[in-house]
C-alpha positions in Angstrom: -5.0 5.0 -27.0 -7.3 7.4 -25.1 -6.5 10.7 -23.6 -7.5 11.5 -20.0 -6.6 13.9 -17.1 -6.1 13.7 -13.4 -6.3 16.4 -10.8 -3.0 16.7 -9.0 -1.7 18.6 -6.0 -2.9 22.2 -5.9 -5.5 21.5 -8.6 -3.0 21.1 -11.4 -4.3 19.1 -14.4 -2.1 16.2 -15.2 -2.4 14.8 -18.8 -2.4 11.0 -19.4 -2.6 8.5 -22.2 -4.4 5.2 -21.6 -3.8 2.0 -23.4 -5.7 -1.3 -23.2 -8.9 -2.2 -21.4 -9.8 -0.5 -18.1 -10.9 -4.0 -16.9 -7.3 -5.3 -17.0 -4.7 -4.9 -14.2 -3.4 -1.3 -14.2 0.2 -0.2 -14.8 1.3 3.5 -14.3 4.3 4.7 -16.2 6.2 7.8 -14.9 8.9 9.4 -17.1 12.0 11.3 -16.1 12.9 15.0 -16.0 12.6 16.9 -19.3 10.7 14.0 -20.9 7.0 13.4 -21.5 4.6 10.5 -21.7 5.3 9.8 -25.3 8.7 8.1 -24.4 6.7 5.2 -23.1 4.8 4.4 -26.3 6.7 1.2 -27.0 6.4 -0.1 -23.5 2.7 0.9 -23.3 1.8 -0.9 -26.5 3.6 -4.1 -25.4 1.9 -4.0 -22.0 -1.5 -3.5 -23.5 -1.0 -6.4 -25.8 -0.1 -8.5 -22.8 -3.4 -7.7 -21.1 -2.6 -4.6 -19.0 -4.3 -1.3 -18.7 -1.6 1.2 -19.1 -1.6 4.8 -17.9 1.2 7.1 -19.1 1.2 10.3 -17.1 2.9 13.7 -17.9 4.5 14.9 -14.7 3.6 18.5 -13.6 5.4 21.0 -15.8 6.0 18.4 -18.6 4.2 17.6 -21.8 0.5 18.4 -21.8 0.2 18.7 -18.0 -0.2 22.1 -16.3 2.9 24.1 -15.3 3.0 25.1 -11.7 2.3 28.8 -11.3 4.0 28.8 -7.9 7.0 27.0 -9.3 6.4 23.9 -7.1 8.5 21.2 -8.7 10.0 19.8 -5.5 9.7 16.1 -4.8 6.9 16.6 -2.3 4.7 18.2 -4.9 5.3 15.3 -7.3 4.6 12.8 -4.6 1.2 14.5 -3.8 0.4 14.3 -7.5 1.0 10.6 -7.6 -0.9 9.9 -4.5 -3.9 11.9 -5.9 -3.7 9.7 -9.1 -3.6 6.5 -7.0 -6.6 7.6 -4.9 -8.7 8.1 -8.0 -8.1 4.6 -9.4 -10.4 1.6 -8.7 -7.5 -0.8 -8.2 -3.9 -0.8 -7.0 -1.5 -0.6 -10.0 2.0 -1.6 -10.7 4.1 1.6 -10.9 7.0 2.0 -13.3 9.2 5.0 -12.8 12.3 6.1 -14.8 14.9 8.4 -13.0 12.8 11.2 -11.6 9.7 9.1 -12.0 11.3 6.4 -9.9 12.3 8.8 -7.2 8.7 10.0 -7.0 7.4 6.4 -6.7 9.9 5.5 -3.9 9.0 8.7 -1.9 5.3 8.2 -2.4 5.2 4.6 -1.5 7.5 3.9 1.4 5.7 2.0 4.2 2.4 2.6 2.4 3.4 0.6 -0.7 1.2 -2.4 0.0 -1.8 -0.1 0.3 -1.1 1.8 -2.9 0.3 -0.5 -5.5 0.9 -4.2 -6.3 4.4 -3.9 -7.7 7.2 -1.4 -8.4 9.7 -1.1 -11.3 12.6 1.4 -10.9 14.5 2.4 -13.9 17.8 4.2 -13.4 16.5 5.5 -10.0 19.0 4.7 -7.2 18.9 7.4 -4.5 22.7 7.8 -5.0 23.6 9.0 -8.4 26.8 10.4 -9.9 26.8 14.1 -9.2 29.2 15.1 -12.0 27.0 13.2 -14.5 23.9 14.9 -13.1 25.6 18.3 -13.7 26.2 17.3 -17.3 22.6 16.2 -17.7 21.4 19.5 -16.2 23.7 21.5 -18.5 22.2 19.6 -21.5 18.7 20.3 -20.3 19.5 24.0 -20.0 20.7 24.0 -23.6 17.2 22.7 -24.6 15.2 25.2 -22.7 15.0 27.6 -25.6 14.3 24.9 -28.2 11.2 25.4 -30.3 9.7 22.0 -29.3 10.6 22.2 -25.6 7.7 20.7 -23.6 8.8 21.2 -20.0 9.1 24.1 -17.6 12.8 25.1 -17.2 12.1 25.9 -13.5 12.4 22.2 -12.7 16.2 22.6 -13.0 16.2 24.3 -9.6 15.1 21.2 -7.8 16.5 17.8 -6.9 19.7 18.2 -5.1 20.9 14.6 -5.2 22.9 14.6 -2.0 20.0 16.0 0.0 17.4 13.5 -1.4 19.5 10.4 -0.8 18.8 9.9 2.9 15.0 10.3 2.7 14.7 8.1 -0.5 16.9 5.4 1.1 14.6 5.4 4.2 11.5 5.2 2.1 13.0 2.4 0.0 13.8 0.3 3.1 10.1 0.3 3.9 8.9 -1.0 0.6 7.6 -4.7 0.7 5.8 -5.1 -2.7 7.5 -7.1 -5.5 10.1 -4.7 -6.9 12.3 -4.7 -10.0 15.4 -2.5 -10.4 16.6 -2.0 -14.0 19.7 -0.1 -15.2 21.6 0.0 -18.4 24.9 -1.8 -18.0 26.8 1.1 -19.6 24.9 3.9 -17.8 27.0 6.8 -16.6 24.3 8.3 -14.5 24.0 5.5 -12.0 26.5 2.8 -11.1 26.0 -0.9 -10.7 27.1 -0.5 -7.1 24.4 2.1 -6.5 21.7 -0.1 -8.0 22.7 -3.1 -5.9 22.8 -0.9 -2.8 19.2 0.1 -3.5 18.3 -3.6 -4.0 19.7 -4.4 -0.5 17.3 -1.9 1.0 14.2 -3.5 -0.4 13.0 -6.9 0.9 11.2 -8.4 -2.2 13.5 -7.3 -5.1 15.2 -8.3 -8.3 18.0 -6.3 -10.0 18.6 -6.5 -13.8 21.3 -4.8 -15.9 20.6 -4.7 -19.6 23.8 -5.1 -21.7 24.5 -2.6 -24.4 22.2 0.0 -22.8 22.9 3.4 -21.2 20.8 5.6 -19.0 18.0 5.7 -21.5 17.6 1.9 -21.3 13.8 2.0 -21.2 13.6 3.8 -24.5 16.8 3.3 -26.4 16.7 -0.5 -25.8 12.9 -0.8 -25.8 12.7 -4.5 -27.0 15.1 -5.7 -24.3 13.5 -3.5 -21.6 9.9 -4.6 -22.5 10.9 -8.3 -22.4 12.4 -7.9 -18.9 9.4 -5.9 -17.7 6.8 -8.3 -19.0 8.6 -11.3 -17.6 8.7 -9.7 -14.1 5.0 -8.8 -14.2 3.9 -12.3 -15.3 6.0 -13.9 -12.5 5.5 -11.5 -9.7 2.2 -9.7 -10.4 0.3 -12.1 -12.7 -2.6 -11.0 -14.7 -4.8 -13.9 -13.6 -6.2 -13.9 -10.1 -4.9 -16.4 -7.6 -7.2 -19.4 -7.1 -7.8 -21.8 -4.2 -9.2 -25.3 -4.5 -10.0 -27.7 -1.8 -6.7 -29.3 -0.6 -4.4 -26.7 -2.2 -2.3 -24.0 -0.5 -4.1 -22.8 2.6 -2.2 -19.5 2.4 -4.2 -18.7 -0.8 -7.4 -19.3 1.0 -6.3 -17.1 3.9 -5.4 -14.3 1.5 -8.8 -14.6 -0.2 -10.6 -14.4 3.1 -8.4 -11.3 3.9 -10.1 -9.5 1.0 -13.1 -9.0 3.3 -12.4 -5.9 5.3 -13.5 -6.1 8.9 -13.4 -4.1 12.1 -11.2 -5.1 15.0 -12.6 -6.2 18.4 -11.2 -7.3 21.8 -13.3 -10.0 23.5 -13.1 -9.9 27.3 -14.3 -12.0 30.2 -13.3 -13.1 33.7 -11.5 -16.4 34.5 -12.5 -18.7 37.3 -10.4 -16.6 39.8 -12.1 -13.4 38.7 -9.1 -12.1 36.8 -9.7 -10.3 33.5 -8.8 -12.0 30.3 -9.0 -10.8 26.7 -7.9 -11.4 23.1 -8.1 -9.6 19.8 -10.6 -10.9 17.2 -11.8 -9.6 13.9 -14.3 -12.3 13.0 -17.3 -10.7 14.6 -20.9 -10.2 13.3 -24.4 -9.5 14.3 -26.7 -12.5 14.2 -30.2 -11.3 15.2 -32.1 -8.3 16.5 -34.9 -10.3 18.1 -33.6 -11.8 20.2 -30.4 -9.6 20.2 -27.6 -12.0 19.3 -24.0 -11.6 18.0 -21.1 -14.0 17.5 -17.3 -14.0 17.5 -15.0 -16.7 16.2 -12.1 -17.5 18.6 -8.9 -19.4 17.6 -8.5 -22.7 19.5 -4.8 -21.8 19.9 -5.6 -18.8 22.1 -4.5 -19.0 25.7 -7.7 -17.2 26.8 -10.1 -19.7 25.1 -10.5 -22.1 28.1 -11.7 -19.2 30.3 -14.0 -17.9 27.6 -15.5 -21.3 27.1 -16.3 -21.6 30.8 -17.6 -18.0 31.4 -21.3 -17.4 31.3 -20.7 -13.7 30.3 -18.3 -11.9 28.1 -18.0 -8.5 26.3 -17.0 -7.5 22.7 -15.3 -4.2 22.5 -15.1 -2.7 18.9 -12.0 -0.6 18.5 -11.7 2.9 17.0 -8.7 4.2 14.9 -6.8 5.4 17.9 -6.9 2.0 19.6 -4.5 0.2 17.2 -1.8 -0.1 20.0 -4.5 -1.8 22.2 -5.3 -4.2 19.5 -1.6 -5.1 19.1 -1.2 -5.5 22.8 -4.1 -8.0 23.1 -2.9 -9.9 20.0 0.3 -10.8 21.8 0.9 -13.5 24.3 2.3 -13.1 27.8 1.6 -9.4 28.0 0.2 -7.4 31.0 -2.7 -6.4 28.9 -5.1 -5.0 31.5 -2.4 -3.3 33.5 -1.8 -1.1 30.4 -5.5 -0.7 29.4 -8.1 1.4 31.1 -11.3 -0.7 31.7 -14.4 -0.7 33.8 -17.2 -3.1 34.9 -20.9 -3.1 34.2 -23.7 -5.3 35.6 -22.1 -8.7 34.9 -18.6 -7.7 36.1 -16.8 -8.5 32.8 -14.1 -6.0 31.7 -15.3 -3.2 29.4 -12.5 -1.4 27.6 -13.0 2.3 28.2 -13.4 4.6 25.2 -14.1 1.8 22.7 -16.0 2.6 19.5 -18.7 0.3 20.9 -18.9 -2.3 23.7 -21.4 -5.2 23.9 -22.0 -6.9 27.2 -23.3 -10.4 26.6 -24.5 -13.6 28.2 -23.4 -16.8 26.5 -26.2 -18.1 24.3 -24.5 -21.0 22.5 -21.1 -22.4 21.6 -20.5 -24.2 18.2 -17.6 -26.1 16.7 -15.9 -24.1 14.0 -13.0 -26.2 12.9 -9.8 -24.6 14.2 -12.0 -21.9 15.7 -14.8 -21.8 18.3 -18.0 -19.9 17.5 -19.2 -18.1 20.6 -22.8 -16.7 20.3 -23.9 -14.1 22.9 -27.2 -12.5 23.8 -26.6 -8.8 24.1 -27.5 -7.3 27.6 -26.1 -3.8 27.3 -24.4 -1.6 24.6 -22.6 1.7 24.6 -21.1 3.3 21.5 -19.3 6.5 20.5 -20.8 8.2 17.4 -18.0 10.7 16.9 -15.1 8.3 16.2 -14.1 6.2 13.2 -13.4 2.4 13.2 -10.1 0.6 13.2 -10.2 -1.6 10.1 -8.3 -4.7 9.1 -7.8 -5.7 5.5 -5.3 -8.1 3.8 -3.4 -8.6 6.9 -2.9 -4.9 7.9 -4.6 -2.2 9.8 -6.4 0.3 7.7 -8.5 3.5 8.1 -11.5 4.9 6.3 -10.9 7.0 3.3 -13.4 9.8 2.8 -13.7 11.1 -0.8 
């Protein structure tokens, strides 16, 4: 085990213990209220033995992490802490959260889950919990605030009104698409089986497990059973070994591998035989030569606009900026009034140039090559205009992205 620290929201220092090799797939473990990272020792050791790099974090105001001088222990502050931790990692981890830790994970991920993690495990964390049981837990926590070995800031008791958090957590949960596992103790009094299954119905890619003979401290009181369920889920849904494609195997794996190459997004435009503007979205675009000035784009043979582009002597490639994502989506769809909704202009050749693009390349056709299920169109650049003050619209692993500046 190695000790480390992260910088969280407001500059707070967040203590963490690391297990296993940093070269292995990462798993972040988040404890519940009035606990600390030590409760995960059994799970962390089991995960490290299974080839995972484990990061056990003390939440703000807990364990060895800083206490918030401003008293910020609201869910938004915890979410900002987790996002700061995720931004500092070199890969997307699986996140395991127990009770409060699970709430933090749900709120932090939402529709951004696929960008931030590879999997999610929620332990006793349904947005709807038993309010009377929660009051009993809080009373027990208040009884511990004066204990000699107390390792948490008693001001956290002022936060987390369960009835107020449920709507926002439910909304966030409904947007999560990564593989998710929900675990509860079968005899838990804090959360009900119905609440756990209601949460499961909100998440698209989910499994729900109840561990017999366990209560609300299922991850720690029934460590062996919990670890077995967790490791089984990870090996099935977030395997340690990287997916592999071989000639003739599942083409989806090949597509996913190609999607690991981040690209910009372009709209290729031209005029058809009647002089009407046509265009389509393409992200397979690259420079070829500076002397002579050549570029190429790869166009799907299934595109309705391909016949016109094959016949046209001139075309344009418009590289999109971050604000033009709606335009990209518009031109990726069929049977849309694309140009009626998109400002454009004409240069020397008359092909449509989309106004305000990050850059636009007016080209004359240089060559066309067979590219399997795509056509490779090579153009000689005639004129270029670009906007140096904007950032690019990116595409990575099947989703639009944006630059992150550190």
